[in-house]
Backbone as ProteinMPNN parsed JSONL, in Angstrom:
{"seq_chain_A": "XXXXXXXXXXXXXXXXXXXXXXXXXXXXXXXXXXXXXXXXXXXXXXXXXXXXXXXXXXXXXXXXXXXXXXXXXXXXXXXXXXXXXXXXXXXXXXXXXXXXXXXXXXXXXXXXXXXXXXXXXXXXXXXXXXXXXXXXXXXXXXXXXXXXXXXXXXXXXXXXXXXXXXXXXXXXXXXXXXXXXXXXXXXXXXXXXXXX", "coords_chain_A": {"N_chain_A": [[24.229, -18.508, -72.063], [22.75, -17.161, -75.005], [23.056, -13.926, -76.601], [20.567, -13.107, -77.477], [18.835, -14.646, -75.846], [19.453, -13.58, -73.337], [18.578, -10.969, -73.713], [15.8, -11.42, -74.085], [15.081, -12.558, -71.602], [15.754, -10.472, -69.871], [13.916, -8.596, -70.761], [11.52, -9.823, -69.938], [11.86, -9.756, -67.167], [11.972, -6.984, -66.761], [9.372, -6.313, -67.577], [7.859, -7.674, -65.61], [8.67, -6.337, -63.275], [7.735, -3.758, -63.865], [4.958, -4.247, -63.943], [4.499, -4.996, -61.275], [5.276, -2.637, -59.982], [3.328, -0.873, -60.971], [1.055, -2.035, -59.841], [1.505, -1.709, -57.04], [1.67, 1.076, -56.976], [-0.889, 1.874, -57.937], [-2.505, 0.846, -55.916], [-1.606, 2.28, -53.652], [-2.204, 4.891, -54.513], [-4.995, 4.764, -54.722], [-5.644, 4.473, -52.025], [-4.706, 6.92, -51.057], [-6.407, 8.703, -52.4], [-8.866, 8.027, -51.233], [-8.366, 8.853, -48.639], [-8.185, 11.521, -48.992], [-5.713, 12.642, -49.428], [-4.162, 13.039, -51.637], [-1.734, 14.615, -53.635], [-2.232, 17.53, -55.569], [-1.56, 19.35, -58.247], [-2.121, 21.751, -60.328], [-1.028, 22.895, -63.455], [0.224, 24.54, -66.435], [0.512, 22.275, -69.047], [2.197, 20.26, -71.461], [0.343, 18.259, -73.049], [0.495, 16.577, -75.239], [3.192, 15.821, -75.241], [3.283, 14.39, -72.837], [1.659, 12.214, -73.539], [3.115, 11.082, -75.676], [5.454, 10.292, -74.317], [4.383, 8.43, -72.516], [3.519, 6.467, -74.292], [5.998, 5.639, -75.316], [7.162, 4.507, -73.024], [5.418, 2.384, -72.693], [5.993, 0.918, -74.944], [8.462, -0.09, -74.264], [7.925, -2.309, -72.691], [6.182, -3.638, -74.298], [7.164, -4.265, -77.027], [6.276, -5.204, -79.476], [3.95, -3.969, -80.105], [1.921, -1.611, -81.881], [1.525, 1.827, -81.844], [-0.635, 4.19, -82.893], [-0.648, 7.532, -83.32], [-2.509, 10.489, -83.25], [-2.524, 13.666, -82.812], [-3.095, 16.148, -83.78], [-5.109, 18.075, -83.395], [-4.749, 18.882, -80.833], [-4.388, 21.363, -78.329], [-1.58, 23.516, -77.531], [-1.089, 23.896, -74.804], [-2.407, 22.502, -71.804], [-4.339, 22.703, -68.859], [-3.341, 20.894, -66.147], [-2.498, 18.365, -63.68], [0.535, 17.128, -64.171], [1.778, 14.717, -63.28], [-0.321, 13.164, -62.255], [-2.12, 13.014, -64.442], [-0.476, 11.76, -66.248], [-0.371, 9.23, -65.055], [-3.02, 8.427, -65.431], [-3.188, 8.291, -68.251], [-1.195, 6.363, -68.737], [-2.381, 4.166, -67.487], [-4.676, 3.758, -69.085], [-3.502, 3.199, -71.558], [-2.05, 0.898, -70.894], [-4.148, -0.862, -70.277], [-5.342, -1.044, -72.81], [-3.375, -2.416, -74.19], [-3.251, -4.797, -72.688], [-5.796, -5.933, -73.065], [-6.073, -6.456, -75.729], [-4.626, -7.803, -78.761], [-1.509, -8.222, -80.611], [-1.483, -8.305, -84.214], [-2.859, -5.96, -84.067], [-3.246, -2.431, -83.987], [-2.968, 0.193, -81.473], [-4.912, 2.976, -81.135], [-4.482, 6.405, -80.624], [-6.01, 9.387, -80.23], [-6.743, 12.898, -80.526], [-9.474, 15.016, -79.852], [-11.212, 18.085, -80.051], [-13.461, 20.374, -78.606], [-15.522, 23.282, -77.939], [-15.362, 23.394, -75.205], [-13.815, 21.28, -74.103], [-10.922, 19.098, -74.168], [-10.479, 16.011, -75.673], [-9.058, 12.874, -75.242], [-8.797, 10.018, -76.999], [-8.502, 6.619, -76.659], [-8.153, 3.746, -78.348], [-8.771, 0.273, -78.786], [-8.662, -3.016, -80.298], [-9.757, -5.168, -78.976], [-11.032, -7.504, -76.521], [-13.293, -6.204, -75.718], [-16.147, -4.809, -73.872], [-18.831, -6.133, -72.139], [-22.104, -4.907, -72.817], [-23.966, -4.751, -70.709], [-22.348, -4.567, -68.519], [-20.896, -2.278, -68.659], [-21.678, -0.002, -67.232], [-20.775, -0.456, -64.679], [-18.085, -0.437, -64.774], [-16.267, 1.436, -63.758], [-16.371, 1.164, -61.079], [-14.737, 0.565, -58.005], [-12.595, -2.21, -57.828], [-14.174, -3.697, -59.528], [-14.352, -5.982, -62.233], [-14.81, -6.721, -65.594], [-16.47, -9.569, -67.091], [-15.112, -10.342, -69.33], [-12.522, -9.989, -68.643], [-11.475, -12.147, -67.388], [-8.786, -14.225, -66.518], [-6.913, -12.381, -67.263], [-4.438, -10.329, -65.96], [-4.962, -8.031, -63.259], [-6.408, -5.523, -61.035], [-8.743, -4.127, -60.766], [-8.672, -1.58, -59.864], [-7.499, 0.484, -61.331], [-9.129, 1.853, -63.351], [-11.073, 3.041, -61.783], [-9.488, 4.788, -60.286], [-8.482, 6.349, -62.417], [-10.798, 7.661, -63.389], [-11.514, 9.101, -61.094], [-9.334, 10.868, -60.817], [-9.534, 12.278, -63.248], [-11.987, 13.56, -62.834], [-11.328, 15.187, -60.693], [-9.982, 17.076, -62.088], [-12.003, 18.392, -63.318], [-12.933, 17.021, -65.449], [-13.493, 13.866, -67.102], [-13.591, 10.239, -67.436], [-14.626, 7.985, -69.83], [-16.09, 4.941, -71.1], [-16.465, 3.408, -74.192], [-18.052, 1.363, -76.67], [-16.148, 0.171, -79.342], [-16.622, 0.664, -82.767], [-16.699, -2.131, -84.818], [-15.465, -3.752, -83.041], [-13.832, -4.196, -79.857], [-12.689, -1.578, -77.596], [-13.12, 1.889, -76.704], [-11.609, 4.271, -74.767], [-12.228, 7.348, -73.277], [-10.654, 10.169, -72.29], [-11.44, 13.189, -70.888], [-10.675, 16.628, -70.567], [-10.999, 19.914, -69.288], [-10.514, 22.765, -71.432], [-7.893, 25.287, -71.429], [-8.858, 27.962, -71.297], [-11.453, 27.554, -70.4], [-11.021, 26.361, -67.927], [-9.73, 28.494, -66.564], [-11.809, 30.361, -66.535], [-13.724, 29.071, -64.965], [-12.455, 28.954, -62.571]], "CA_chain_A": [[23.07, -18.001, -72.805], [23.047, -16.285, -76.135], [22.665, -12.532, -76.397], [19.119, -13.039, -77.677], [18.185, -15.174, -74.643], [19.64, -12.585, -72.272], [17.684, -9.85, -74.021], [14.424, -11.856, -73.843], [14.868, -12.71, -70.16], [15.783, -9.13, -69.28], [12.623, -7.992, -71.097], [10.498, -10.408, -69.068], [12.08, -9.22, -65.82], [11.56, -5.581, -66.805], [7.91, -6.298, -67.624], [7.341, -8.096, -64.309], [8.925, -5.247, -62.335], [6.823, -2.675, -64.194], [3.609, -4.632, -63.511], [4.477, -4.924, -59.816], [5.321, -1.216, -59.627], [2.006, -0.303, -61.241], [0.121, -2.567, -58.855], [1.746, -1.021, -55.772], [1.347, 2.486, -57.173], [-2.344, 2.057, -58.032], [-3.067, 0.572, -54.596], [-1.282, 3.428, -52.798], [-2.949, 6.05, -54.986], [-6.4, 4.583, -54.336], [-5.731, 4.758, -50.59], [-4.533, 8.368, -50.888], [-7.644, 9.358, -52.851], [-9.867, 7.794, -50.191], [-8.026, 9.637, -47.45], [-8.117, 12.935, -49.358], [-4.333, 13.061, -49.217], [-3.404, 13.019, -52.879], [-1.245, 15.924, -54.049], [-2.919, 17.96, -56.786], [-0.845, 20.568, -58.628], [-2.502, 22.123, -61.691], [-0.209, 23.882, -64.15], [0.169, 24.385, -67.891], [1.268, 21.087, -69.436], [2.202, 19.809, -72.849], [-0.303, 16.958, -72.971], [1.021, 15.765, -76.33], [4.463, 15.261, -74.788], [2.959, 13.365, -71.84], [1.144, 11.043, -74.25], [4.228, 10.473, -76.411], [6.337, 9.63, -73.354], [3.674, 7.25, -71.996], [3.573, 5.45, -75.357], [7.367, 5.114, -75.364], [7.34, 3.607, -71.881], [4.638, 1.161, -72.948], [6.73, 0.16, -75.96], [9.571, -0.788, -73.614], [7.452, -3.614, -72.217], [5.362, -4.253, -75.36], [7.828, -3.777, -78.243], [5.598, -5.669, -80.688], [2.694, -3.244, -80.291], [1.964, -0.395, -82.687], [0.712, 2.929, -81.323], [-0.885, 5.213, -83.919], [-0.953, 8.752, -82.563], [-2.981, 11.631, -84.028], [-2.796, 14.728, -81.834], [-3.039, 17.423, -84.515], [-6.068, 19.053, -82.86], [-4.441, 19.157, -79.433], [-3.773, 22.666, -78.039], [-0.208, 23.436, -77.024], [-1.104, 23.807, -73.34], [-3.612, 22.031, -71.115], [-4.135, 22.796, -67.412], [-3.487, 19.605, -65.467], [-1.393, 17.892, -62.859], [1.181, 16.216, -65.123], [2.051, 13.408, -62.702], [-1.568, 12.405, -62.144], [-2.662, 12.735, -65.78], [0.414, 10.745, -66.81], [-0.812, 7.937, -64.534], [-4.283, 8.094, -66.094], [-2.879, 7.883, -69.625], [-0.464, 5.098, -68.665], [-3.351, 3.124, -67.156], [-5.53, 3.494, -70.25], [-2.661, 2.529, -72.561], [-1.752, -0.445, -70.405], [-5.359, -1.663, -70.465], [-5.527, -1.297, -74.246], [-2.407, -3.454, -74.546], [-3.608, -6.051, -72.014], [-7.06, -6.511, -73.51], [-6.054, -6.665, -77.182], [-3.439, -8.566, -79.159], [-0.888, -7.869, -81.884], [-0.812, -7.104, -84.73], [-3.775, -4.815, -84.079], [-2.666, -1.229, -83.369], [-3.714, 0.982, -80.485], [-5.055, 4.323, -81.689], [-4.597, 7.507, -79.668], [-6.392, 10.558, -81.024], [-7.281, 14.043, -79.793], [-10.587, 15.778, -80.411], [-11.386, 19.301, -79.261], [-14.639, 21.194, -78.86], [-15.376, 24.595, -77.308], [-15.171, 23.269, -73.769], [-12.927, 20.233, -73.615], [-10.032, 18.282, -74.978], [-10.721, 14.586, -75.465], [-8.048, 11.922, -75.704], [-9.492, 8.755, -77.241], [-7.575, 5.482, -76.768], [-8.98, 2.67, -78.894], [-8.15, -1.018, -79.069], [-9.491, -3.96, -81.043], [-9.644, -6.324, -78.094], [-12.167, -8.324, -76.091], [-14.473, -5.364, -75.504], [-16.818, -4.821, -72.574], [-20.255, -6.418, -72.309], [-22.935, -3.708, -72.637], [-24.63, -4.734, -69.405], [-21.352, -4.349, -67.463], [-20.173, -1.018, -68.876], [-22.043, 0.949, -66.191], [-20.062, -0.764, -63.43], [-16.672, -0.566, -65.096], [-15.43, 2.36, -62.988], [-16.467, 0.857, -59.653], [-13.495, -0.01, -57.501], [-12.447, -3.673, -57.786], [-15.006, -4.409, -60.51], [-13.706, -6.399, -63.472], [-15.78, -7.321, -66.508], [-16.247, -11.008, -67.267], [-14.145, -10.531, -70.413], [-11.181, -9.819, -68.08], [-11.056, -13.384, -66.735], [-7.506, -14.732, -67.004], [-6.011, -11.257, -67.554], [-4.063, -9.746, -64.679], [-5.516, -6.715, -62.948], [-6.97, -5.407, -59.69], [-10.009, -3.402, -60.753], [-8.462, -0.278, -59.213], [-6.984, 1.489, -62.259], [-10.139, 2.699, -64.0], [-11.681, 3.855, -60.721], [-8.523, 5.858, -60.014], [-8.42, 7.231, -63.587], [-11.984, 8.53, -63.414], [-11.429, 10.009, -59.945], [-8.359, 11.917, -61.152], [-10.108, 13.116, -64.307], [-13.036, 14.399, -62.258], [-10.649, 16.215, -59.91], [-9.589, 18.091, -63.066], [-13.196, 18.926, -63.964], [-13.175, 16.22, -66.649], [-14.065, 12.545, -66.872], [-13.159, 9.134, -68.284], [-15.765, 7.159, -70.225], [-15.796, 3.759, -71.903], [-17.394, 3.227, -75.301], [-17.783, 0.234, -77.56], [-15.551, 0.598, -80.6], [-17.252, 0.055, -83.939], [-15.821, -3.144, -85.38], [-14.925, -4.562, -81.958], [-12.888, -3.558, -78.951], [-13.161, -0.504, -76.724], [-12.508, 3.216, -76.749], [-11.688, 5.016, -73.515], [-12.143, 8.774, -73.583], [-10.277, 11.08, -71.213], [-11.757, 14.579, -71.228], [-10.122, 17.636, -69.664], [-11.373, 21.255, -69.749], [-9.501, 23.594, -72.082], [-7.292, 26.264, -70.524], [-9.718, 29.13, -71.1], [-12.601, 27.119, -69.604], [-10.517, 26.174, -66.569], [-9.496, 29.804, -65.97], [-13.098, 30.995, -66.32], [-14.419, 28.392, -63.874], [-11.74, 29.193, -61.32]], "C_chain_A": [[23.535, -17.136, -73.962], [22.602, -14.865, -75.796], [21.152, -12.374, -76.54], [18.365, -13.521, -76.437], [18.293, -14.193, -73.48], [18.684, -11.418, -72.474], [16.235, -10.218, -73.704], [14.134, -11.96, -72.346], [14.867, -11.359, -69.445], [14.469, -8.411, -69.554], [11.511, -8.516, -70.214], [10.626, -9.881, -67.644], [11.608, -7.771, -65.751], [10.034, -5.466, -66.797], [7.293, -6.662, -66.288], [7.515, -6.992, -63.268], [7.963, -4.095, -62.594], [5.405, -2.992, -63.738], [3.477, -4.537, -61.995], [4.47, -3.47, -59.344], [3.969, -0.56, -59.841], [0.98, -0.768, -60.223], [0.268, -1.838, -57.528], [1.328, 0.442, -55.872], [-0.164, 2.714, -57.203], [-3.008, 1.815, -56.683], [-2.827, 1.75, -53.656], [-2.084, 4.658, -53.209], [-4.42, 5.961, -54.605], [-6.591, 4.909, -52.859], [-5.601, 6.262, -50.327], [-5.783, 9.129, -51.302], [-8.71, 9.231, -51.785], [-9.634, 8.677, -48.972], [-7.975, 11.14, -47.739], [-6.717, 13.493, -49.237], [-3.515, 13.102, -50.5], [-2.997, 14.44, -53.259], [-1.838, 16.268, -55.411], [-2.364, 19.317, -57.176], [-1.126, 20.888, -60.093], [-1.529, 23.155, -62.238], [-0.328, 23.639, -65.658], [1.077, 23.231, -68.304], [1.169, 20.847, -70.935], [1.656, 18.383, -72.857], [0.196, 16.021, -74.081], [2.326, 15.092, -75.945], [4.233, 14.161, -73.753], [2.504, 12.073, -72.514], [2.266, 10.323, -74.984], [5.153, 9.709, -75.473], [5.691, 8.379, -72.776], [3.679, 6.124, -73.026], [4.961, 4.835, -75.448], [7.638, 4.157, -74.212], [6.601, 2.293, -72.105], [5.34, 0.292, -73.982], [7.904, -0.603, -75.359], [9.166, -2.183, -73.165], [6.603, -4.344, -73.248], [5.928, -3.845, -76.72], [7.137, -4.199, -79.546], [4.279, -4.953, -80.935], [2.911, -1.96, -81.077], [1.017, 0.623, -82.067], [0.587, 3.977, -82.418], [-1.417, 6.457, -83.209], [-1.349, 9.876, -83.516], [-3.423, 12.717, -83.049], [-2.804, 16.109, -82.489], [-3.951, 18.479, -83.919], [-5.713, 19.528, -81.452], [-3.849, 20.554, -79.259], [-2.368, 22.477, -77.463], [-0.207, 23.204, -75.519], [-2.461, 23.351, -72.835], [-3.369, 22.189, -69.618], [-4.367, 21.437, -66.758], [-2.329, 19.379, -64.514], [-0.676, 16.849, -63.704], [1.445, 14.823, -64.566], [0.79, 12.549, -62.65], [-2.137, 12.056, -63.517], [-1.776, 11.728, -66.502], [-0.007, 9.349, -66.338], [-2.119, 7.488, -65.179], [-4.009, 7.565, -67.501], [-2.167, 6.537, -69.638], [-1.41, 3.941, -68.372], [-4.2, 2.762, -68.366], [-4.748, 2.796, -71.365], [-2.374, 1.084, -72.164], [-2.952, -1.369, -70.578], [-5.571, -2.013, -71.931], [-4.594, -2.409, -74.721], [-2.83, -4.798, -73.967], [-4.81, -6.742, -72.653], [-7.179, -6.628, -75.031], [-4.733, -7.343, -77.529], [-2.829, -8.012, -80.436], [-1.508, -8.734, -82.972], [-1.692, -5.858, -84.707], [-3.163, -3.613, -83.371], [-3.55, -0.67, -82.267], [-3.721, 2.408, -81.027], [-5.248, 5.333, -80.569], [-4.865, 8.768, -80.48], [-6.96, 11.642, -80.123], [-8.445, 14.643, -80.573], [-10.836, 16.954, -79.483], [-12.707, 19.948, -79.632], [-14.453, 22.51, -78.108], [-15.025, 24.508, -75.832], [-13.996, 22.378, -73.359], [-11.989, 19.689, -74.679], [-10.358, 16.829, -74.642], [-9.556, 13.792, -76.04], [-8.741, 10.57, -75.791], [-8.454, 7.656, -77.483], [-8.399, 4.259, -77.144], [-8.163, 1.412, -79.134], [-9.124, -1.866, -79.875], [-9.524, -5.284, -80.285], [-10.963, -6.985, -77.763], [-13.429, -7.514, -75.88], [-15.052, -5.53, -74.112], [-18.289, -5.134, -72.813], [-21.1, -5.185, -71.99], [-23.517, -3.614, -71.235], [-23.657, -4.494, -68.248], [-20.661, -2.995, -67.569], [-20.456, -0.001, -67.775], [-21.29, 0.74, -64.882], [-18.547, -0.703, -63.584], [-15.755, 0.288, -64.221], [-15.605, 2.191, -61.477], [-15.154, 0.221, -59.199], [-13.617, -1.531, -57.372], [-13.331, -4.419, -58.788], [-14.172, -4.748, -61.739], [-14.748, -7.103, -64.332], [-15.466, -8.802, -66.707], [-15.28, -11.303, -68.407], [-12.707, -10.392, -69.919], [-10.667, -11.084, -67.398], [-9.759, -13.891, -67.37], [-6.505, -13.651, -67.361], [-5.714, -10.552, -66.234], [-4.664, -8.358, -64.5], [-6.163, -6.736, -61.582], [-8.353, -4.783, -59.671], [-9.894, -2.047, -60.079], [-8.192, 0.825, -60.245], [-8.022, 2.4, -62.871], [-10.863, 3.577, -62.979], [-10.781, 5.051, -60.417], [-8.496, 6.859, -61.173], [-9.606, 8.185, -63.63], [-11.94, 9.533, -62.268], [-10.492, 11.171, -60.246], [-8.913, 12.847, -62.22], [-11.168, 14.054, -63.738], [-12.464, 15.461, -61.334], [-10.225, 17.371, -60.812], [-10.794, 18.771, -63.709], [-13.538, 18.187, -65.244], [-13.799, 14.884, -66.306], [-13.319, 11.509, -67.708], [-14.391, 8.292, -68.566], [-15.283, 5.991, -71.069], [-16.88, 3.582, -72.955], [-17.049, 1.945, -76.047], [-17.206, 0.797, -78.851], [-16.241, -0.115, -81.755], [-16.262, -0.914, -84.589], [-15.172, -4.021, -84.324], [-13.89, -3.838, -81.135], [-13.534, -2.429, -78.172], [-12.444, 0.8, -77.036], [-12.709, 3.863, -75.392], [-11.396, 6.472, -73.827], [-11.833, 9.552, -72.312], [-10.613, 12.493, -71.667], [-11.241, 15.501, -70.128], [-10.556, 19.009, -70.18], [-10.202, 21.979, -70.408], [-9.033, 24.683, -71.117], [-8.22, 27.44, -70.256], [-10.953, 28.795, -70.272], [-12.191, 26.964, -68.147], [-10.353, 27.525, -65.874], [-10.812, 30.512, -65.66], [-13.815, 30.4, -65.113], [-13.738, 28.614, -62.542], [-11.881, 30.659, -60.911]], "O_chain_A": [[24.57, -16.474, -73.898], [21.869, -14.639, -74.833], [20.531, -11.599, -75.812], [17.386, -12.903, -76.019], [17.336, -14.0, -72.729], [18.06, -10.94, -71.527], [15.512, -9.414, -73.116], [13.087, -11.515, -71.874], [14.077, -11.133, -68.528], [13.959, -7.699, -68.689], [10.647, -7.752, -69.782], [9.624, -9.593, -66.989], [10.929, -7.375, -64.803], [9.473, -4.624, -66.096], [6.317, -6.042, -65.864], [6.612, -6.741, -62.47], [7.429, -3.513, -61.65], [4.717, -2.121, -63.206], [2.465, -4.055, -61.485], [3.743, -3.117, -58.415], [3.509, 0.215, -59.003], [0.131, 0.011, -59.791], [-0.725, -1.396, -56.949], [0.706, 0.98, -54.957], [-0.664, 3.642, -56.567], [-3.97, 2.5, -56.337], [-3.737, 2.173, -52.943], [-2.589, 5.386, -52.354], [-5.026, 6.957, -54.212], [-7.576, 5.542, -52.48], [-6.302, 6.811, -49.476], [-6.179, 10.088, -50.639], [-9.386, 10.207, -51.459], [-10.575, 9.179, -48.358], [-7.747, 11.939, -46.831], [-6.541, 14.682, -48.973], [-2.288, 13.192, -50.445], [-3.815, 15.359, -53.213], [-1.937, 15.414, -56.292], [-2.653, 20.322, -56.525], [-0.461, 20.37, -60.99], [-1.234, 24.156, -61.586], [-0.914, 22.646, -66.091], [2.258, 23.205, -67.96], [0.177, 21.192, -71.576], [2.406, 17.421, -72.695], [0.302, 14.812, -73.875], [2.551, 13.929, -76.28], [4.9, 13.126, -73.781], [2.906, 10.978, -72.118], [2.363, 9.097, -74.926], [5.589, 8.603, -75.794], [6.369, 7.374, -72.566], [3.828, 4.956, -72.668], [5.085, 3.625, -75.64], [8.269, 3.116, -74.398], [7.096, 1.223, -71.751], [5.287, -0.935, -73.904], [8.3, -1.646, -75.88], [9.955, -3.125, -73.245], [6.331, -5.535, -73.097], [5.256, -3.155, -77.486], [7.388, -3.613, -80.599], [3.56, -5.292, -81.875], [3.947, -1.307, -80.956], [-0.147, 0.323, -81.799], [1.579, 4.582, -82.826], [-2.481, 6.438, -82.589], [-0.628, 10.183, -84.465], [-4.538, 12.692, -82.528], [-2.551, 17.117, -81.829], [-3.61, 19.662, -83.93], [-6.316, 20.472, -80.942], [-2.903, 20.907, -79.964], [-2.025, 21.402, -76.972], [0.584, 22.408, -75.012], [-3.508, 23.744, -73.348], [-2.288, 21.84, -69.142], [-5.472, 20.897, -66.814], [-1.326, 20.092, -64.534], [-1.229, 15.774, -63.935], [1.347, 13.841, -65.301], [0.825, 11.358, -62.96], [-2.586, 10.931, -63.735], [-2.275, 10.924, -67.29], [-0.004, 8.399, -67.121], [-2.304, 6.3, -65.445], [-4.533, 6.523, -67.894], [-2.489, 5.668, -70.448], [-1.263, 2.858, -68.94], [-4.418, 1.582, -68.64], [-5.274, 1.907, -72.035], [-2.445, 0.171, -72.986], [-2.799, -2.523, -70.978], [-5.935, -3.142, -72.259], [-4.972, -3.238, -75.548], [-2.779, -5.819, -74.654], [-4.848, -7.967, -72.771], [-8.266, -6.873, -75.554], [-3.835, -7.442, -76.693], [-3.525, -7.407, -81.252], [-2.017, -9.813, -82.669], [-1.322, -4.822, -85.26], [-2.62, -3.752, -82.275], [-4.725, -1.019, -82.15], [-2.673, 2.973, -81.338], [-6.074, 5.138, -79.678], [-4.051, 9.168, -81.312], [-7.575, 11.357, -79.095], [-8.398, 14.759, -81.798], [-10.689, 16.833, -78.267], [-13.045, 20.063, -80.81], [-13.341, 22.823, -77.683], [-14.454, 25.443, -75.271], [-13.278, 22.674, -72.404], [-12.219, 19.798, -75.883], [-10.496, 16.466, -73.474], [-9.13, 14.012, -77.173], [-9.213, 10.038, -74.786], [-7.633, 7.754, -78.395], [-9.234, 3.793, -76.368], [-7.03, 1.463, -79.612], [-10.269, -1.473, -80.102], [-9.348, -6.359, -80.858], [-11.883, -7.032, -78.578], [-14.526, -8.072, -75.865], [-14.532, -6.279, -73.285], [-18.933, -4.461, -73.618], [-20.842, -4.495, -71.004], [-23.558, -2.537, -70.641], [-24.086, -4.246, -67.122], [-19.92, -2.605, -66.666], [-19.576, 0.782, -67.417], [-21.181, 1.659, -64.071], [-17.814, -0.9, -62.614], [-14.609, -0.082, -63.969], [-15.062, 2.967, -60.691], [-14.544, -0.562, -59.927], [-14.614, -2.054, -56.873], [-13.248, -5.643, -58.889], [-13.392, -3.929, -62.226], [-15.477, -7.973, -63.855], [-14.33, -9.233, -66.513], [-14.69, -12.383, -68.457], [-11.768, -10.643, -70.675], [-9.548, -11.099, -66.885], [-9.644, -13.976, -68.592], [-5.369, -13.955, -67.725], [-6.629, -10.218, -65.482], [-4.849, -7.613, -65.462], [-6.438, -7.799, -61.025], [-9.067, -4.892, -58.674], [-10.907, -1.428, -59.755], [-8.607, 1.968, -60.054], [-7.821, 3.614, -62.911], [-11.222, 4.717, -63.275], [-11.253, 6.183, -60.305], [-8.488, 8.07, -60.949], [-9.44, 9.379, -63.878], [-12.293, 10.698, -62.454], [-10.815, 12.325, -59.965], [-8.78, 14.067, -62.114], [-11.235, 15.221, -64.126], [-13.052, 16.534, -61.198], [-10.12, 18.511, -60.358], [-10.622, 19.642, -64.561], [-14.343, 18.667, -66.042], [-14.547, 14.772, -65.335], [-12.518, 11.857, -68.576], [-15.119, 7.925, -67.644], [-14.212, 6.042, -71.673], [-18.07, 3.605, -72.643], [-15.9, 1.501, -76.052], [-17.712, 1.782, -79.39], [-16.423, -1.332, -81.732], [-15.121, -0.548, -84.872], [-14.414, -4.933, -84.655], [-13.162, -2.98, -81.635], [-14.759, -2.327, -78.094], [-11.328, 0.816, -77.555], [-13.837, 3.99, -74.917], [-10.448, 6.793, -74.544], [-12.636, 9.593, -71.38], [-10.132, 12.947, -72.705], [-11.35, 15.207, -68.938], [-10.493, 19.256, -71.384], [-9.052, 21.827, -69.997], [-9.692, 24.965, -70.116], [-8.357, 27.872, -69.111], [-11.451, 29.64, -69.529], [-12.915, 27.379, -67.242], [-10.782, 27.692, -64.733], [-10.925, 31.189, -64.637], [-14.435, 31.121, -64.332], [-14.367, 28.479, -61.492], [-11.348, 31.066, -59.879]]}, "name": "protein", "num_of_chains": 1, "seq": "XXXXXXXXXXXXXXXXXXXXXXXXXXXXXXXXXXXXXXXXXXXXXXXXXXXXXXXXXXXXXXXXXXXXXXXXXXXXXXXXXXXXXXXXXXXXXXXXXXXXXXXXXXXXXXXXXXXXXXXXXXXXXXXXXXXXXXXXXXXXXXXXXXXXXXXXXXXXXXXXXXXXXXXXXXXXXXXXXXXXXXXXXXXXXXXXXXXX"}
């Protein structure tokens, strides 16, 4: 085999292993959430760094995808469990990649108000039918636009559950011009401290 062929095959193997790992991880996490056994360790985190690292990992398996990141509004510190929020971000990025195609970029942007930080992940993909958006976060539910695309219907349910454990949420919006925007919201540090 040529060096190029070896590189391509190694990339396919790496992608398959990553998909299998995510599947096992999401299944185990869903079971832990149900049993109330998931570890939850809130501390001050650099959310921008978590997002950058998640994008880099996604590029390893999707090197032809462009991630446009705008986190200028993001505070330096956010109270969260970094391992769990990393899984939420990784899930949302992975979905954006799965349900859209190159050369369209994936946009990741931060917005901040007095209460919350919002991370908006937007794609230009197949979108979600309006009548199915309300069920999107139900466990095992998959929209009809997901036919033929691998997935279990566990990831978004897990993502919303984790966000709500943080006092936040995950929502799905239609993106103007086509595609979807998923919004992860987390309370700001001063709001978290006040509520605790």
